C-alpha positions in Angstrom: -10.2 -16.2 -10.0 -8.0 -19.2 -10.0 -7.0 -20.8 -6.7 -3.5 -22.0 -5.8 -3.0 -25.1 -3.8 -1.2 -24.4 -0.5 0.2 -21.2 1.0 3.6 -19.7 0.2 5.2 -17.3 2.7 8.5 -15.5 2.3 10.3 -12.7 4.0 11.7 -9.6 2.3 15.0 -8.8 3.9 16.6 -5.4 3.2 17.2 -5.2 -0.6 17.8 -9.0 -1.1 14.9 -11.3 -2.0 15.6 -14.9 -1.0 13.9 -17.8 -2.8 11.5 -19.9 -0.8 8.2 -21.8 -1.0 9.5 -25.1 -2.5 11.9 -26.4 -5.1 12.4 -24.1 -8.0 10.5 -21.2 -6.3 12.6 -18.0 -6.5 12.1 -14.3 -6.2 14.7 -12.0 -7.8 15.2 -8.3 -8.3 14.9 -6.9 -11.8 17.0 -3.6 -11.5 15.2 -2.1 -14.5 11.7 -2.8 -13.1 12.8 -1.6 -9.7 14.1 1.7 -11.1 10.8 2.1 -13.1 8.6 1.6 -10.0 10.7 3.9 -7.9 10.5 6.6 -10.5 6.7 6.1 -10.8 6.1 6.6 -7.0 8.6 9.5 -6.8 6.9 11.6 -9.4 4.2 14.1 -8.3 1.0 12.1 -8.2 -2.5 13.2 -9.0 -3.7 12.7 -5.4 -7.0 14.2 -4.2 -7.0 17.8 -2.9 -5.6 18.1 0.6 -2.9 15.4 0.3 0.8 16.3 0.4 2.4 16.6 -3.0 5.6 14.9 -1.9 5.6 11.1 -1.1 6.9 10.0 2.3 8.1 6.7 3.6 5.9 3.7 3.4 2.8 3.4 5.4 3.0 1.4 8.7 0.2 -0.5 10.3 -0.8 1.4 13.5 -1.4 -1.9 15.4 1.2 -4.5 16.1 -0.9 -7.6 16.4 -3.4 -8.9 13.9 -4.2 -12.4 12.6 -2.4 -13.7 9.6 -5.2 -13.0 7.2 -5.7 -9.4 8.2 -1.9 -8.8 8.1 -1.7 -10.3 4.6 -4.5 -7.9 3.5 -2.7 -4.8 4.9 1.0 -5.4 4.5 1.3 -4.9 0.7 0.5 -1.2 1.0 3.2 -0.9 3.6 5.9 -2.2 1.3 5.6 -5.9 2.3 3.9 -7.6 -0.6 3.9 -11.4 -1.1 7.4 -12.3 -2.0 7.1 -15.3 -4.3 8.2 -14.4 -7.8 8.5 -10.8 -6.9 10.7 -8.9 -9.2 10.3 -5.3 -8.1 8.4 -3.3 -5.4 8.1 0.3 -4.1 5.9 1.8 -1.4 5.1 5.4 -0.3 2.6 7.3 1.8 0.9 10.7 1.7 -0.5 12.8 4.5 -4.1 14.1 4.1 -5.5 17.3 5.7 -8.4 15.5 7.4 -8.2 14.2 11.0 -5.9 11.1 11.0 -5.9 10.9 7.2 -3.1 9.1 5.5 -2.8 7.1 2.2 -0.4 4.3 1.6 0.4 3.1 -1.8 2.4 -0.1 -2.7 3.4 -1.4 -6.2 4.6 -4.9 -6.6 5.6 -6.5 -9.9 5.7 -10.3 -10.5 7.1 -12.8 -12.9 4.8 -14.9 -15.0 1.2 -15.1 -13.8 2.0 -14.8 -10.1 0.3 -11.4 -9.7 -3.0 -13.1 -10.5 -2.2 -16.0 -8.2 -1.3 -13.6 -5.3 -4.5 -11.6 -5.7 -6.4 -14.9 -5.5 -4.7 -15.5 -2.2 -5.4 -12.0 -1.0 -9.1 -12.4 -1.8 -9.1 -15.5 0.4 -7.4 -13.6 3.2 -10.0 -10.9 2.9 -12.7 -13.5 3.2 -11.1 -14.8 6.4 -10.2 -11.5 8.1 -13.0 -10.7 10.5 -11.6 -8.2 13.0 -8.5 -6.7 14.5 -8.5 -6.7 18.3 -5.7 -5.9 20.8 -5.3 -5.4 24.5 -4.6 -1.7 24.0 -8.1 -0.7 23.0 -8.1 -1.6 19.3 -11.3 -3.2 18.0 -11.7 -2.9 14.3 -14.4 -4.9 12.4 -14.2 -5.7 8.7 -17.0 -4.4 6.4 -17.7 -4.7 2.7 -16.3 -2.1 0.5 -17.5 -2.1 -3.1 -15.1 -1.2 -5.9 -15.8 -1.2 -9.6 -13.6 -0.9 -12.7 -10.4 -1.0 -10.8 -7.6 -2.5 -12.8 -8.1 -6.0 -14.2 -9.6 -7.3 -10.9 -9.7 -6.0 -7.3 -10.3 -6.9 -3.7 -11.5 -4.3 -1.1 -12.6 -4.0 2.5 -13.1 -1.4 5.2 -11.9 -1.9 8.8 -13.8 0.4 11.2 -14.1 0.7 15.0 -11.6 1.9 17.6 -7.8 2.3 17.4 -6.2 2.5 20.9 -9.7 3.6 22.1 -10.3 6.3 19.5 -12.7 6.1 16.5 -10.8 5.0 13.4 -11.5 3.7 9.9 -9.3 2.2 7.2 -10.1 1.4 3.5 -7.9 -1.2 1.8 -8.0 -1.8 -2.0 -5.8 -4.3 -3.7 -6.0 -4.5 -7.5 -4.1 -6.1 -10.3 -2.9 -4.3 -13.4 -1.2 -6.9 -15.7 1.8 -8.3 -13.8 1.6 -5.6 -11.0 -0.4 -5.6 -7.8 -1.4 -2.1 -6.7 -2.2 -1.8 -3.0 -3.8 1.2 -1.3 -4.8 2.0 2.3 -6.7 5.2 3.2 -7.1 6.0 6.9 -9.0 8.5 9.0 -10.2 9.1 12.5 -14.0 8.6 12.9 -14.6 7.7 9.2 -13.1 7.5 5.8 -14.6 9.2 2.7 -15.1 6.4 0.1 -15.1 8.9 -2.7 -11.6 10.1 -1.7 -10.5 6.4 -1.4 -11.5 5.9 -5.1 -9.5 9.0 -6.0 -6.4 7.7 -4.2 -6.8 4.3 -5.9 -7.0 6.2 -9.3 -3.8 8.0 -8.5 -2.1 4.7 -7.5 -3.3 3.0 -10.7 -1.8 5.9 -12.7 1.5 5.3 -11.0 1.3 1.7 -12.3 0.6 3.0 -15.8 -3.1 2.2 -15.8 
């Protein structure tokens, strides 16, 4: 994957995307693309058995503090994708029937070749994210998660350990489908079933038209 020189950070505020990251760098809403993504995530998805049929509000990280790389890896699935050249985005979540199980799905569409550039940056963030530790008993270590034949290219990892003192695991998969980044998190207490993670990813890719 190609590498971009430098790091671009922007904030997504309400429904307005403000340009940043240097001269000529802008993000803008494409109403048609936004409507398309919202429709895609609102339709009944083919989620694995045991998940709610109706989507809920976007997934939220269950810990407040994490280093910049780990946050970059997890935020897209919660509706906060990289903002540079973003034209549309939507995010939802689904409750599962297993202990602590939840799936978050985020779709983000970009102008030009920025989806590829952003996935490059997310791959670098994944390589630099080692652990999430807080003073409230959270200690999650990053492990390798293998994914194959997911979109045009993909980045994945598993965070596992303790959340507020309780056993916890989280799979995160970020993939690119053309000009769209598809972000998925799949959480659970004690452990996460990687087979179910792959099924959640397949459902998310279907939302993106893959």
